[in-house]
N, C-alpha and C positions, 0 to 999 in steps of 0.2 A: 535516777535518770534525769532529774530536773534540777535539784538544788545545786549539786556540785558543778555541773556544766555551766550553769548561769553564773556562779561565783567566779569560776575560772575565766569565763568570757569577759566578765566585767573588770577583772583585775589584769588579765593578759589576753586581749583579743587576737594577738598575733599567732597563737599556737592552737592547733586543733585539740579537742578533748577526746581521749580514748577511754571508753566506758569501763573497761576491766582488762584483766590479763589472766588467762587467755581470752580472746574475744574475736569473733568474726565468722562469717559463713553460716551454713545451715546448722552447725553445731559450734558451741563456744570454743572447742578445741580442734576446729576443722583444719585440714591440710590445704584447703582451697583458698581461704581468705584470712586476713588478719594475722594475729600472732598465735603461736602454739607452744604448749608445754609438752615436751617429749619425754615421757617417763615409761614407755613400754619396755625399755631395757632394764634399768635398775629396779624400779618399783614392781614391775611385772615379771621379774626374773628372766628376762629375755637376753640372749647373747647380744653383744654390742654390734654384731653384724646387722642387726635390725635397723640401725641408724640409716643404712644404705637404702632402705625402703621408705624413709620419711621424706615427703616432698612438701613439708610446710613452707609457708611464705616468709615467716620470720620466727625463728626458734628462740623464744624469749626465756625458756628455762628447760634445762636438762642436766643430768648429773650422774656421777658414778663415784662410789666411796673408795677410800684408801685409809690406811693407818697413818697416824702422825709420824714425824721423824723419830729415829731411833733414840736420840738424846732425850726427846720428850717422853717417850715410853719409859725410859730408865727413870725419869723424874717421878712418874706417878705409880711406879711399881716397886715392890721389894723383890729380891731374888726369887723367892718362892712363888711369886705371882707370874713369872715370865714364861707362861705357857699360853698357847694360842686361845684356848677356851677357858682360861682361869676365870673365876668370878670377877676379879678386878678388871681384867682385860674386857670381858663381856659388858661390864657395867659402864665402861667408857665407850659405848656405842649405843646411842639412844634410838636408832632405827629398829623397828620391829624386825626381828630375825636378821639384824645387821651383820653379825659375824657369820651366820650361815650363808648369807649372800656373798660376802667376801670370799669365803671358801669355795662356794659353787662356781663363781666366775673365775677364780684363780685356777681351779682344777680344769675348768673348761678350756682355758686358753694356754696355761703355762705348765700345770702339773702340781704336785704336792710340794710344799715348802719343807726345808730341813728342820726348821725350828722357828721360834718367835721372831728373831732378828731377820731371818730369811723372809718370813711372812710380811714383815714391815716393808722391806724393799720391793718384794714381788707385787704386793697390792698397789704400791705407788706406781710401779711400771705399768701394771695392768690398767690402772685408772688413767694414766697418761695416754696409753695406746687407745683406750676406749674413746676418750674425748677427742683425740686426734682423728679417729675414724669418722666421727660425726662431723667435726668442723671441716675436714677436707671435703667430705661429700657435699656439705651445704655451700661451701665457698665455690666449688666447681659448678654449682647450679646457678650462680649469680647471673642475672638479676632475678630469676624465678624464686630463689630464696635470697632474701636481702640481708640476713644477719643471723648470728647465733650467739647466745649468751649462756654460759654454763653456770650452774649453781654448784659451788659458791667460792667466794674469795678467801675468807678467813674464818677462824673459830673463836667462840667466846669462852671456851674451856678446853683442856687437853683431851682430845677425843678422836676416835676414828670417825671420819665424816667425808662429805663431798668437797671439802675445801682444797685449795692449792697452797695455802699458807696455814700452818698450825697455830695454836694458841700463843706460843712464844715468838711468833713471827718467823719461824724457820720454814724454809721453802720446801715443799714436796716436789716429787718428780713432775707433776702436772704443771707447776709454775714455770719450769724451764721449757717443757714442751710447748706451753702456751706462747712463749716468745717466738717459737719457730712457726707453729701453724697459724698464728695471727700476724706474722710478719707481712710487710707490704707485698712481698713476692713469695708465693708458695709453689715449690716444685712438687709434682705428684707423678708417681708411676702407677699405671693400671694394667692388669692382665685382662685383655679384651679378646676373647676367642683364642686363636692360636698366635696372637701377636701381643707385644708389649707396647703400650702407648705412653709417651713421656710428655707431660703437660707443664705449663707454667701459668699460674693464676696471678695476675698483677693488679694491684689496687692503685698504681700510679696513674695519673691522669694524662700522661704523655707516653708515646711509644718509646721503647728503650732497647738499646743494643745489649745483648747478653752473651757472655762466654759460657759455653756449655761443656761439661765433662760428664761422661757416662762410663761407669766401670762395673764389672761383674767379677765376683770372687766365689770360689768354693767356700763352704763353711770352715774348711781346714786351712784357709788363708791363701790358696793358690789363685793368682790373678788369671781369669779366663779372657778378659777383654777390657780394652779402654779406648776411648775415642774422645777427641776434642774438636769443637767447631763453634761458630758464632751463629746467632739467630737474632731476630728482632721480635720483641714482645708487643702484643697489642696493648693499647691504652685501656685501662680499666676493664679487663676482660681475660678470657682464657685463650691461650695459645697452644696449639699442638706443636711441640718442639720437634718430635720425630716419632716414627713407629718402627719397630724391629721385630723380626722373628727370633725366638730364643736361639736358634741355630746360628744366627748372625753374631750373637754374643758368646759363641763358643760353648753353648750348652747342648750336649747331646741327649741321648735317651737311654735310660736303664729302667726296667720295670720294678715297681715297688707297690705292694698291696697295703692299703690303709683302710680302716673301717670307716664307713659313711653312715651317719645316723639316718635311719628310715623310720617309718611308722611301726612302732612296737617291735623293731628289730634293728640290728646293726649289720649292714652288708659290706663285704670287702669290695674295693674297687681299685683297679690298677692306676697308678700315678707314675709320672716321670720322676724317678728317684734322683736323677742328676739335677733336675730343676729344683727339687726339694732341698738339695744340698748347695743351693746357690743363693747369694744375695746380690741385688743390683742397687747401685748408688746413682743418684742424679744430683749434680752440683751446678749451680748457676752463680756467676759473678756479675754483679750489676752495680755500677757507681761505687766500686771499691768494697761492696758488701758481698758476703758469701751466703748463699741459701742452699740447704742440703735436705735431701730426703732419701728414703730407701724402700726396698720391697723384698720381703720374703714370701714364699709361695704356699704356706700353710700355717696353721697354728703352731706356736713355738713348741708345744708339747709333742708335735709330730716331727720335729726337725732334729737332725743329729748335730746338736750344738756341740761345739768344741771348747775345751778349757782355753782361756785366753791369757797369754802372758803380756802384761802391760808394763813397759818401761816408764818409770816416773822420775822426773827431775823437778826439784824445787829450788827456785832462785829467788829468795826474798818472799814476795807475795805472789809470785808467778809459778803455776804448776803446769808442766808440759807432759802430756801423755802420748805414747806411741804403742800401738798394739801389733801383735804378730798375726792375729786372725780377726775376723769380724767380731765385734763386741756389742752386745745388746743389753740395754738397761744397766750401763756401767755407772755405779754410784761412787763418788769420791767423798769419803767421810773424814774431814779434818779433825785432828785432836782438839784444837781450839774452836770456840764457837764463833767462827768468822763467817762472813757472807762470801759466797763464791759465785763467779759470773755465769757458770753453766754447770749442769749436772744431769743425771739420768741420761747418759750419753749413748749414742750409736756410733761406734768407732769403725773406721775403715782401716784395713791393715796398712801399716807404713805411713799413714798420714798423721802428722803431729797435731794435737789439739791443745791449745794454750788456754788455761783458765786463770783468771785474776781473782785474788782473795782480798778482803778488806784489811787483812793483817797477816801476820805469820801463821800459816796453817798448822804448824807442828807436825807430828807424825800423821801419816795418811793410812787409812784403810780403804781398799777398793773391793767392790762387790759387783758381780755381773750375774745375769740371769742363769747362765749355765751352772755357776758355782752355788746358787741358792736353791736349786731344785733337787728334791730327794730322788736318788737313783738307786732304788733297792728292789 
């Protein structure tokens, strides 16, 4: 508490000295002051919905594991090792009960994977969605929460971990998600009581005009609603773009019973089945840049996801995708080991998505959440 602050002050008196991390408040990991490490989710086996209850002032560490990329898994396994709980796969996760946690969180949100390759992509999508949930929550609290840093960037060996880039520099789904949820403008849709609220969090220091597009589709690909208008975003703050009742988006009502976890029991509760069969998209165009987000109305394992047909065109190093239905966690796997501009995609029906590769991608494989989940 004495030596290091004095050394830092003598060498660089312009910067304050922070004694530790986490530090602040009545408890070193307090939500009231200072910086906080938020590990109630991964380390304490909690569903990532718990991030929404974390009101820390600066989240300087939190994380959620996923497998490395499929090409990397192929590199450190022999064919006989390619099972989810094989000794080789388990040894490439140094977290205590790491594989068990990956499975727990996967089943809790998405369902059972078909095989090891499905497990790889699904854990990456789950990781990306988990970190997105936290970052969106904390960004919308600005300035009460002033920042969020997830653990971790990359790996020192080929392993299942909290990273967004694996040992060989291959990007996991979280890396692509990070470019979206840490972008200067973050669109967010929230279900608030009986209404949907559409927000835009802007980090720009000036007010900005934005073109807004809101669309709603059934999971089968039928467009229920679309509207376009303009708005003005606040400088360095949160703007309420609009609010709507689901009926205004063409969403009716049909009863559907789903189990709800309770204390020592699971109770059925009636939900709006038509709402559960809907996805809503929010798109903002600002200064020539497009920012997108989406909302579904329950865990993916409870949704009637549909098989997606995706038209794919490759022109040199440009890949163009167009889907017939909403697509979730769509991974594009090039044959060649090229870098790709975006991946782990959320596709809106009929909307073209253009991806740029660092070279010729060769033959493409596409994987989406629906096709990776075991339905037996």
